[in-house]
Rosetta silent file (secondary structure, phi, psi, omega in degrees, C-alpha in Angstrom):
SEQUENCE: XXXXXXXXXXXXXXXXXXXXXXXXXXXXXXXXXXXXXXXXXXXXXXXXXXXXXXXXXXXXXXXXXXXXXXXXXXXXXXXXXXXXXXXXXXXXXXXXXXXXXXXXXXXXXXXXXXXXXXXXXXXXXXXXXXXXXXXXXXXXXXXXXXXXXXXXXXXXXXXXXXXXXXXXXXXXXXXXXXXXXXXXXXXXXXXXXXXXXXXXXXXXXXXXXXXXXXXXXXXXXXXXXXXXXXXXXXXXXXXXXXXXXXXX
SCORE:     score description
SCORE:     0.000 S_00000001
   1 L     0.000  -40.328  177.753   -0.012    0.013   -0.028 S_00000001
   2 H   -65.776  -35.591 -179.780    2.815    2.338    0.925 S_00000001
   3 H   -67.660  -35.984  175.759    4.551    1.449   -2.282 S_00000001
   4 H   -65.275  -37.749  179.863    1.581    2.389   -4.376 S_00000001
   5 H   -71.248  -31.031  175.505    1.291    5.780   -2.740 S_00000001
   6 H   -69.982  -30.223  172.618    4.918    6.532   -3.352 S_00000001
   7 H   -66.184  -43.652  178.646    4.397    5.505   -7.038 S_00000001
   8 H   -60.941  -38.899 -179.303    1.436    7.826   -7.437 S_00000001
   9 H   -68.660  -37.430 -176.281    3.387   10.689   -5.837 S_00000001
  10 H   -70.307  -36.426  176.865    6.354    9.981   -8.124 S_00000001
  11 H   -60.724  -45.540  179.959    3.990    9.843  -11.184 S_00000001
  12 H   -64.484  -35.675 -176.830    2.569   13.315  -10.312 S_00000001
  13 H   -78.062  -22.386  176.756    6.053   14.813   -9.939 S_00000001
  14 L   -96.253   13.634 -179.477    7.204   13.362  -13.248 S_00000001
  15 L   -70.840  121.692 -176.784    4.134   14.564  -15.107 S_00000001
  16 L   -77.163  158.822  176.887    5.264   16.503  -18.370 S_00000001
  17 L   128.178  163.206 -178.454    3.886   19.904  -19.545 S_00000001
  18 L   -74.661  151.163  176.463    4.253   23.691  -18.898 S_00000001
  19 L   -71.655  159.514 -176.719    3.318   25.116  -15.556 S_00000001
  20 H   -57.942  -42.236  176.899    0.014   26.899  -15.259 S_00000001
  21 H   -56.958  -28.343  174.112    1.685   30.318  -14.821 S_00000001
  22 H   -61.343  -39.352  179.098    3.231   29.820  -18.175 S_00000001
  23 H   -65.303  -43.081 -179.703   -0.113   29.672  -19.870 S_00000001
  24 H   -68.135  -37.745  176.579   -1.207   32.922  -18.322 S_00000001
  25 H   -62.368  -40.890  176.688    2.080   34.540  -19.261 S_00000001
  26 H   -64.962  -38.183  175.870    1.777   33.482  -22.884 S_00000001
  27 H   -59.560  -47.394 -178.620   -1.800   34.834  -23.043 S_00000001
  28 H   -57.251  -52.992  171.801   -0.568   38.079  -21.758 S_00000001
  29 H   -51.590  -44.266  177.615    2.219   38.291  -24.304 S_00000001
  30 H   -62.675  -38.989  176.272   -0.187   37.484  -27.054 S_00000001
  31 H   -69.650  -36.653  175.525   -2.517   40.225  -26.027 S_00000001
  32 H   -67.185  -41.837  177.247    0.202   42.838  -25.915 S_00000001
  33 H   -60.696  -45.865  176.675    1.323   41.783  -29.327 S_00000001
  34 H   -59.219  -37.517 -178.226   -2.245   42.152  -30.723 S_00000001
  35 H   -65.992  -44.168  174.012   -2.545   45.548  -29.058 S_00000001
  36 H   -64.409  -34.972  172.583    0.607   46.794  -30.787 S_00000001
  37 H   -61.451  -40.357 -177.850   -0.502   45.454  -34.091 S_00000001
  38 H   -72.417  -36.711  174.935   -3.827   47.331  -33.828 S_00000001
  39 H   -57.413  -49.029 -178.098   -1.881   50.501  -32.886 S_00000001
  40 H   -60.885  -42.600 -179.626    0.316   50.092  -35.939 S_00000001
  41 H   -71.204  -30.204  176.677   -2.541   49.390  -38.340 S_00000001
  42 H   -74.449  -38.684 -178.733   -4.527   52.408  -37.037 S_00000001
  43 H   -62.743  -34.777  177.828   -1.556   54.707  -37.381 S_00000001
  44 H   -66.792  -38.620 -179.577   -1.176   53.603  -41.042 S_00000001
  45 H   -67.966  -43.183 -178.901   -4.862   54.336  -41.798 S_00000001
  46 H   -57.236  -50.073 -177.781   -4.525   57.753  -40.229 S_00000001
  47 H   -59.443  -37.986  178.642   -1.469   58.633  -42.314 S_00000001
  48 H   -63.386  -44.663  177.615   -3.278   57.538  -45.438 S_00000001
  49 H   -65.712  -38.650  179.310   -6.202   59.748  -44.625 S_00000001
  50 H   -59.773  -43.752 -176.676   -3.983   62.627  -43.733 S_00000001
  51 H   -64.696  -42.906 -178.209   -2.129   62.451  -47.055 S_00000001
  52 H   -62.563  -39.963 -178.594   -5.442   62.355  -48.966 S_00000001
  53 H   -68.879  -42.927  179.380   -6.786   65.466  -47.153 S_00000001
  54 H   -58.578  -46.486 -178.422   -3.394   67.220  -47.636 S_00000001
  55 H   -59.302  -42.418 -177.162   -3.375   66.430  -51.323 S_00000001
  56 H   -61.958  -42.214  179.471   -6.954   67.746  -51.704 S_00000001
  57 H   -69.176  -33.371  179.723   -6.059   71.115  -50.064 S_00000001
  58 H   -67.476  -26.453 -178.922   -2.961   71.500  -52.251 S_00000001
  59 L   -82.415   -7.195 -177.102   -5.151   71.303  -55.328 S_00000001
  60 L   -88.093  130.207 -179.270   -7.389   74.149  -54.286 S_00000001
  61 L  -107.166 -178.013  178.212   -6.529   77.489  -55.821 S_00000001
  62 L   -80.265  -16.151 -179.209   -7.593   81.021  -55.340 S_00000001
  63 L  -110.255   71.194 -178.759   -9.796   81.014  -58.461 S_00000001
  64 L   -90.616  -23.404  179.904  -12.292   78.329  -57.779 S_00000001
  65 L   -99.257  166.532 -178.760  -15.388   80.270  -58.925 S_00000001
  66 L   -70.031  126.747  174.586  -15.961   81.648  -62.427 S_00000001
  67 L  -102.739   22.326 -176.013  -14.373   85.038  -63.102 S_00000001
  68 L   -71.935  140.511  169.325  -16.087   85.475  -66.487 S_00000001
  69 L  -108.435    6.710  178.624  -17.541   88.786  -67.348 S_00000001
  70 L   -95.310  155.973  178.160  -19.028   87.440  -70.590 S_00000001
  71 L   -58.124  139.515  179.755  -22.582   86.102  -70.863 S_00000001
  72 L   -72.144  128.812 -175.566  -22.984   82.458  -69.885 S_00000001
  73 L   -91.115    2.558  179.557  -23.426   80.358  -72.966 S_00000001
  74 L    81.412    1.978  177.038  -24.914   77.460  -71.050 S_00000001
  75 L   -86.611  147.061 -179.283  -21.984   75.144  -71.490 S_00000001
  76 L   -76.440  128.480 -177.721  -20.679   73.301  -68.580 S_00000001
  77 L   -78.797  144.896  177.919  -17.190   74.641  -67.588 S_00000001
  78 L  -111.785  110.687  179.064  -14.313   72.217  -67.360 S_00000001
  79 L   -61.058  136.608  176.511  -11.735   73.143  -64.727 S_00000001
  80 L  -137.579 -170.569 -176.724   -8.188   73.241  -65.934 S_00000001
  81 H   -68.141  -18.051 -178.900   -4.855   74.635  -64.782 S_00000001
  82 H   -79.250   -3.212 -175.854   -5.813   78.204  -65.978 S_00000001
  83 H  -114.119   21.279 -169.690   -8.517   78.464  -63.286 S_00000001
  84 L  -120.320   28.283  176.511   -6.349   77.861  -60.251 S_00000001
  85 L    71.552   11.289  174.225   -4.876   81.288  -59.259 S_00000001
  86 L   -80.301  165.900  176.297   -1.627   80.627  -61.119 S_00000001
  87 H   -50.945  -33.783 -177.265   -0.096   83.440  -63.314 S_00000001
  88 H   -63.796  -25.161 -179.454   -1.874   81.591  -66.259 S_00000001
  89 H   -68.049  -41.800  179.495   -5.352   82.557  -64.747 S_00000001
  90 H   -72.100  -28.664  170.599   -4.538   86.170  -65.050 S_00000001
  91 H   -57.015  -49.967 -178.007   -3.203   85.640  -68.626 S_00000001
  92 H   -64.905  -34.089  175.834   -6.568   84.167  -69.444 S_00000001
  93 H   -60.476  -43.612  174.979   -8.388   87.056  -67.774 S_00000001
  94 H   -55.729  -48.265  179.034   -6.600   89.448  -70.135 S_00000001
  95 H   -62.720  -39.927 -177.028   -7.880   87.598  -73.174 S_00000001
  96 H   -67.981  -38.599 -176.264  -11.397   87.443  -71.767 S_00000001
  97 H   -67.861  -41.683  179.583  -11.452   91.165  -71.038 S_00000001
  98 H   -60.072  -44.789  173.072  -10.092   92.011  -74.521 S_00000001
  99 H   -54.904  -42.941  176.664  -12.876   89.936  -76.097 S_00000001
 100 H   -61.098  -45.065 -177.604  -15.452   91.767  -74.074 S_00000001
 101 H   -65.982  -44.895  179.989  -14.059   95.148  -75.072 S_00000001
 102 H   -62.734  -40.337  175.999  -13.974   94.223  -78.751 S_00000001
 103 H   -70.018  -20.447  170.360  -17.467   92.952  -78.757 S_00000001
 104 L  -104.822   15.224  174.173  -18.821   96.140  -77.156 S_00000001
 105 L    63.916   32.358  175.959  -16.611   98.502  -79.288 S_00000001
 106 L  -105.178    8.436 -171.958  -14.563   99.735  -76.288 S_00000001
 107 L   -71.242  -14.128  179.195  -11.125   98.633  -77.400 S_00000001
 108 L   -81.692  -24.716 -169.218  -10.252  102.219  -78.518 S_00000001
 109 L  -119.537   -7.911  177.086  -10.980  103.738  -75.085 S_00000001
 110 E  -143.639  128.815 -179.315  -10.107  100.803  -72.682 S_00000001
 111 E  -125.903  154.018 -175.868   -7.172   98.548  -72.982 S_00000001
 112 E  -125.011  138.893  174.205   -6.083   95.448  -70.978 S_00000001
 113 E  -153.323  164.825 -174.808   -2.535   94.142  -70.501 S_00000001
 114 E  -121.641  125.413  171.747   -0.687   91.834  -68.213 S_00000001
 115 E  -136.379 -167.635 -176.598    2.555   92.862  -66.454 S_00000001
 116 L   -59.809  -23.862  178.145    4.409   92.096  -63.235 S_00000001
 117 L   -78.623  -26.188 -179.548    1.700   93.828  -61.164 S_00000001
 118 E   142.081 -138.538  176.717   -1.104   91.812  -62.527 S_00000001
 119 E   -98.643  122.949 -175.804   -3.962   92.700  -65.001 S_00000001
 120 E  -109.784  113.581  177.086   -3.947   96.313  -65.847 S_00000001
 121 E  -104.272  124.835  177.847   -7.164   97.919  -67.346 S_00000001
 122 E  -106.884  116.105 -170.474   -6.560  101.403  -68.704 S_00000001
 123 E  -107.832  112.645  178.442   -9.779  103.460  -68.891 S_00000001
 124 E   -70.774  155.811 -178.399   -9.484  106.715  -70.901 S_00000001
 125 H   -49.716  -47.133 -174.396  -11.108  109.877  -69.505 S_00000001
 126 H   -62.668  -17.974  178.889  -13.914  110.059  -72.097 S_00000001
 127 H   -88.058   -9.838 -176.426  -15.366  106.714  -71.122 S_00000001
 128 L  -125.862  -39.510 -174.609  -15.715  107.721  -67.445 S_00000001
 129 E  -133.329  162.636  161.619  -15.740  111.517  -66.932 S_00000001
 130 L   -79.225  151.673 -179.937  -16.288  114.942  -68.398 S_00000001
 131 L   -58.228  130.137  178.162  -13.073  116.925  -68.711 S_00000001
 132 L    73.148   17.387  175.685  -12.016  118.389  -65.399 S_00000001
 133 L  -121.147  162.942  179.130  -14.709  116.414  -63.506 S_00000001
 134 L  -125.705    9.401 -178.164  -14.693  113.364  -61.195 S_00000001
 135 L   -96.425  130.268 -177.932  -18.308  112.409  -61.358 S_00000001
 136 E   -64.062  136.343  174.083  -18.978  109.293  -63.462 S_00000001
 137 L   -83.478  167.309 -171.241  -20.988  109.737  -66.610 S_00000001
 138 H   -72.094  -28.708 -178.457  -23.859  107.488  -67.314 S_00000001
 139 H   -66.252  -16.006  178.217  -22.208  105.859  -70.300 S_00000001
 140 H   -84.878   -7.674 -172.189  -19.676  104.345  -67.960 S_00000001
 141 H   -68.164  -35.871 -173.153  -22.089  102.365  -65.857 S_00000001
 142 H   -62.472  -51.867 -179.033  -22.411   99.407  -68.232 S_00000001
 143 H   -66.012  -40.534 -174.086  -18.731   98.576  -68.281 S_00000001
 144 H   -71.081  -29.499  174.724  -18.157   99.273  -64.577 S_00000001
 145 H   -61.658  -47.751  178.600  -21.108   96.992  -63.838 S_00000001
 146 H   -66.400  -39.340  178.323  -19.538   94.141  -65.753 S_00000001
 147 H   -63.447  -42.568  177.780  -16.158   94.889  -64.189 S_00000001
 148 H   -60.574  -39.323  179.287  -17.718   94.757  -60.730 S_00000001
 149 H   -61.675  -41.867  179.479  -19.288   91.367  -61.462 S_00000001
 150 H   -67.135  -50.023 -174.275  -15.770   89.990  -62.499 S_00000001
 151 H   -63.785  -32.923  179.793  -13.964   91.530  -59.498 S_00000001
 152 H   -63.421  -25.720 -176.410  -16.574   90.138  -57.041 S_00000001
 153 L   -83.730   -5.279  179.542  -15.792   86.652  -58.166 S_00000001
 154 L  -130.952  154.543 -171.985  -12.133   86.766  -57.323 S_00000001
 155 L   -89.309   -0.340 -170.352  -10.177   87.360  -54.158 S_00000001
 156 L   -67.550  148.616  173.466   -7.363   89.585  -55.558 S_00000001
 157 L   -73.451  151.362 -171.709   -6.694   93.058  -54.177 S_00000001
 158 E  -129.290  126.229  176.955   -7.463   95.879  -56.479 S_00000001
 159 E  -109.997  128.723  179.436   -5.683   99.138  -57.048 S_00000001
 160 E  -117.035  119.161 -178.490   -7.279  102.099  -58.751 S_00000001
 161 E  -110.276  129.581  173.815   -5.006  104.895  -60.014 S_00000001
 162 E   -97.742  139.742 -175.598   -6.011  108.248  -61.263 S_00000001
 163 E  -133.853  149.623  175.028   -3.884  110.110  -63.832 S_00000001
 164 L  -135.327  177.419  170.073   -4.142  113.467  -65.545 S_00000001
 165 L   -86.127 -173.108 -174.800   -2.143  115.506  -68.177 S_00000001
 166 L   -91.216    6.818  177.222    0.171  118.249  -67.264 S_00000001
 167 L   -74.517  123.713 -174.118   -2.225  121.074  -67.816 S_00000001
 168 L   -65.011  151.096  171.384   -2.911  122.764  -64.430 S_00000001
 169 L  -128.933  144.078  178.016   -6.385  122.852  -62.952 S_00000001
 170 L  -149.030   92.142  179.039   -7.503  125.202  -60.222 S_00000001
 171 L  -131.498  176.289 -175.053  -11.142  125.139  -59.146 S_00000001
 172 L   -64.825  -39.199 -176.904  -12.968  125.173  -55.807 S_00000001
 173 L   -83.970  -30.174 -167.826  -13.390  121.307  -55.808 S_00000001
 174 L  -135.064   84.552 -179.596  -10.063  120.491  -57.418 S_00000001
 175 L   -66.730  -19.259  177.728   -7.323  122.944  -56.554 S_00000001
 176 L  -154.666  174.201  178.093   -4.804  120.815  -58.443 S_00000001
 177 H   -66.646  -19.268  174.080   -4.439  117.652  -60.512 S_00000001
 178 H   -63.288  -45.535  177.257   -3.657  115.808  -57.392 S_00000001
 179 H   -66.385  -34.767 -179.338   -7.108  116.294  -56.076 S_00000001
 180 H   -70.912  -43.755 -178.677   -8.790  115.579  -59.386 S_00000001
 181 H   -68.738  -33.597  176.617   -6.877  112.259  -59.951 S_00000001
 182 H   -71.143  -44.909  179.000   -7.586  111.097  -56.455 S_00000001
 183 H   -59.689  -34.194  178.395  -11.267  111.940  -56.739 S_00000001
 184 H   -68.074  -48.400 -179.833  -11.576  110.031  -60.034 S_00000001
 185 H   -59.853  -38.722  179.820   -9.956  106.936  -58.571 S_00000001
 186 H   -70.769  -32.806  177.438  -12.266  107.157  -55.535 S_00000001
 187 H   -62.980  -39.487 -178.694  -15.367  107.599  -57.789 S_00000001
 188 H   -67.696  -45.962  177.972  -14.584  104.391  -59.619 S_00000001
 189 H   -59.675  -45.729 -173.983  -14.054  102.452  -56.331 S_00000001
 190 H   -63.701  -41.007  178.932  -17.284  103.915  -54.756 S_00000001
 191 H   -60.734  -51.362  179.312  -19.306  102.771  -57.770 S_00000001
 192 H   -61.328  -39.062 -179.088  -17.912   99.268  -57.672 S_00000001
 193 H   -68.399  -49.445 -174.090  -18.346   98.869  -53.972 S_00000001
 194 H   -74.060  -24.572 -177.963  -21.821  100.306  -53.763 S_00000001
 195 H  -105.812   -7.128 -178.770  -23.257   98.498  -56.809 S_00000001
 196 H  -135.464   12.282  178.636  -21.593   95.160  -56.510 S_00000001
 197 L    43.776   45.801  173.639  -21.114   94.670  -52.700 S_00000001
 198 L   -86.912  140.390 -178.173  -17.386   94.152  -52.999 S_00000001
 199 L   -53.916  113.205 -176.690  -15.404   94.208  -49.769 S_00000001
 200 H   -58.278  -29.459 -179.863  -14.083   97.904  -49.566 S_00000001
 201 H   -64.414  -11.168  176.573  -10.828   96.600  -47.858 S_00000001
 202 H   -80.089  -15.689 -172.209   -9.735   95.088  -51.161 S_00000001
 203 E   -95.772  149.176  163.030   -9.335   98.506  -52.835 S_00000001
 204 E  -131.108  131.656  174.652   -6.604  101.096  -52.732 S_00000001
 205 E  -105.536  132.507 -177.074   -7.189  104.535  -54.342 S_00000001
 206 E  -133.925  136.905  168.009   -4.136  106.506  -55.557 S_00000001
 207 E  -116.358  121.544  178.586   -3.940  109.820  -57.336 S_00000001
 208 E   -95.949  -11.329 -179.152   -0.890  110.464  -59.347 S_00000001
 209 E    70.338 -131.118  175.826   -1.763  113.784  -60.916 S_00000001
 210 L  -107.753   17.762 -173.627    0.396  114.305  -64.014 S_00000001
 211 L   -78.392  -11.228 -174.486    3.486  112.573  -62.620 S_00000001
 212 L  -128.737   59.344 -176.880    3.165  109.371  -64.469 S_00000001
 213 L   -72.063  158.834  176.964    2.331  110.065  -68.207 S_00000001
 214 L  -110.076   -3.739  179.720    2.323  107.307  -70.800 S_00000001
 215 L  -146.660  150.043  177.209    2.780  109.868  -73.611 S_00000001
 216 L   -61.230  129.420 -178.849    4.653  113.109  -74.071 S_00000001
 217 L   -78.849   72.733 -178.545    2.395  116.053  -73.001 S_00000001
 218 L  -134.348    4.679  173.186    2.877  117.897  -76.358 S_00000001
 219 L  -153.630  170.690 -179.648   -0.437  117.429  -78.206 S_00000001
 220 H   -65.957  -41.482  178.097   -4.147  117.066  -77.730 S_00000001
 221 H   -56.239  -51.859  177.271   -3.887  113.402  -78.676 S_00000001
 222 H   -63.750  -38.616  175.943   -1.298  112.722  -76.025 S_00000001
 223 H   -53.331  -42.558 -179.357   -3.046  114.768  -73.382 S_00000001
 224 H   -59.245  -45.486 -177.854   -5.980  112.517  -73.979 S_00000001
 225 H   -65.266  -36.679 -173.415   -3.940  109.318  -73.523 S_00000001
 226 H   -76.956  -21.475 -178.863   -2.550  110.684  -70.157 S_00000001
 227 L   -86.209   97.932 -172.751   -6.010  111.468  -68.716 S_00000001
 228 E  -153.312  165.768  172.292   -6.930  108.003  -67.582 S_00000001
 229 E  -124.314  128.389  178.952   -7.870  105.702  -64.735 S_00000001
 230 E  -105.331  129.973  171.060   -5.949  102.387  -64.307 S_00000001
 231 E  -110.545  116.055 -178.891   -7.613   99.473  -62.517 S_00000001
 232 E  -109.789  117.190  167.413   -4.962   96.859  -61.508 S_00000001
 233 E   -83.183  101.324 -165.237   -6.018   93.445  -60.481 S_00000001
 234 E   -63.079  133.385  167.552   -3.011   92.656  -58.340 S_00000001
 235 L   -71.647  126.945  178.859   -1.036   89.482  -58.835 S_00000001
 236 H   -53.943  -33.723  179.761   -0.661   88.004  -55.255 S_00000001
 237 H   -66.261  -42.061  179.376    3.087   87.418  -55.959 S_00000001
 238 H   -64.528  -39.227  177.070    3.526   91.080  -56.728 S_00000001
 239 H   -63.686  -37.384  173.867    1.825   92.209  -53.605 S_00000001
 240 H   -63.821  -38.527  177.617    4.099   89.982  -51.645 S_00000001
 241 H   -69.614  -34.768  178.030    7.182   91.296  -53.292 S_00000001
 242 H   -66.920  -40.780  177.259    6.040   94.861  -52.793 S_00000001
 243 H   -63.104  -39.866  177.788    5.516   94.340  -49.153 S_00000001
 244 H   -65.099  -34.449 -176.579    8.947   92.844  -48.868 S_00000001
 245 H   -70.330  -47.328 -173.740   10.545   95.772  -50.745 S_00000001
 246 H   -64.287  -23.155  178.395    8.747   98.321  -48.485 S_00000001
 247 H   -80.285  -19.391 -177.494   10.048   96.558  -45.351 S_00000001
 248 L   -90.565    0.000    0.000   13.669   96.767  -46.397 S_00000001
């Protein structure tokens, strides 16, 4: 009987297999491993989403809405690289404005060009004002209305500059060409703001008087060229460079 008890005890001591604590330990290690795998997979998904969102924002430009001043022909517009606020978009705008001027017979009194400042519209005096006056004439309303529609659809800053010829003026309202040129620039801005609800902070009015002629002041034809208002749709890059230059 004693021999059997000693054999049973010996059999239990010689029983093969891992201890019970080892099972618990292995389960714990497995759970920790699964936890880190889940963390890794979640971080990979987040990076993918972040990259997708980042790419979508990088594709958004400053010209997402239509800047056309021409009548809508009903065709669906197809976005391309010229509608994304790059310099190409301003180049396209010049062509669009030129087409509008030609179709409305205004190419002789209004010109459009592209330079380092942006798109420059040059409006001769006779399309806006009576000589020596700064009140807009009624014939100017149609073009300014179309111009306002175009400007409202884009975020660019706008500079309006008044210019005169070198013949002096001395009236109660305009003691010199400085006051006249400034008043003309302000009249154009006031019309655009009041009739198109454009944010006033986008505009700058400047009067240069006779100091920046584009033709020699030696004939009636050249005096007429110098009496003008320039509307500059500023290139964002030019605005940035100008700010950098003024700070130096």
